[in-house]
ZAMARGU-4260 file (C-alpha; in steps of 0.2 Angstrom, whole numbers, plus 5000, padded with zeros to 4 digits):
<rodrens>
0) 4940/5077/4942 | 4924/5079/4936 | 4923/5093/4950 | 4938/5100/4945 | 4947/5095/4960
5) 4966/5087/4955 | 4973/5084/4971 | 4972/5069/4982 | 4974/5079/4997 | 4965/5095/4998
10) 4952/5105/5005 | 4936/5108/4996 | 4946/5105/4979 | 4959/5118/4984 | 4977/5110/4985
15) 4983/5111/5003 | 5001/5120/5003 | 5003/5115/5025 | 4996/5098/5026 | 5006/5096/5044
20) 4995/5110/5049 | 4978/5102/5044 | 4985/5084/5051 | 4989/5094/5067 | 4970/5102/5069
25) 4963/5085/5065 | 4974/5075/5079 | 4966/5091/5091 | 4948/5090/5083 | 4950/5070/5088
30) 4958/5072/5103 | 4973/5059/5099 | 4990/5059/5109 | 4998/5049/5093 | 5013/5058/5084
35) 5011/5050/5068 | 5011/5061/5052 | 5001/5062/5037 | 5014/5050/5030 | 5005/5035/5039
40) 4993/5038/5026 | 5002/5031/5012 | 5007/5016/5022 | 4990/5012/5024 | 4984/5015/5008
45) 5000/5005/5000 | 4995/4990/5013 | 4977/4990/5007 | 4978/4993/4989 | 4990/4978/4989
50) 4979/4967/5000 | 4963/4971/4987 | 4974/4960/4974 | 4973/4975/4961 | 4988/4979/4948
55) 5005/4982/4955 | 5009/4995/4942 | 4993/5003/4944 | 4995/5004/4964 | 5015/5011/4962
60) 5010/5022/4950 | 4994/5030/4960 | 5007/5030/4977 | 5020/5038/4967 | 5033/5026/4970
65) 5042/5013/4958 | 5035/4994/4957 | 5051/4989/4964 | 5048/4999/4981 | 5031/4994/4983
70) 5034/4973/4980 | 5050/4975/4992 | 5040/4985/5005 | 5022/4979/5003 | 5023/4965/4994
75) 5019/4951/5006 | 5001/4960/5007 | 4996/4954/4989 | 4987/4940/4989 | 4998/4933/4974
80) 5014/4935/4985 | 5024/4919/4984 | 5009/4910/4972 | 5022/4903/4961 | 5031/4894/4977
85) 5015/4889/4985 | 5009/4880/4969 | 5026/4872/4967 | 5025/4864/4985 | 5006/4856/4978
90) 5014/4848/4963 | 5018/4830/4965 | 5036/4826/4970 | 5046/4813/4963 | 5051/4798/4972
95) 5067/4797/4980 | 5075/4780/4983 | 5081/4777/5000 | 5099/4774/5003 | 5106/4765/5018
</rodrens>
């Protein structure tokens, strides 16, 4: 922002209107035959952000998706995923009487 760059994906600070053209150039430059689209970066970002343990609302806002969508799709990557269930398994279970 200090440099006037307001877009996550940009070329020297200017927004890109043809992301796929730039993506194609990058693919050719590195010599890959994979046909991934730029959308794969969003999936990678979501996975890495969730694994970092950051605030879910912050991550969802940055990625432009709802917290429900983020949790439904990437929640299992967050360190606190099912934390309450894990803690419950550590609690002492009450003794049960055997029958029969």
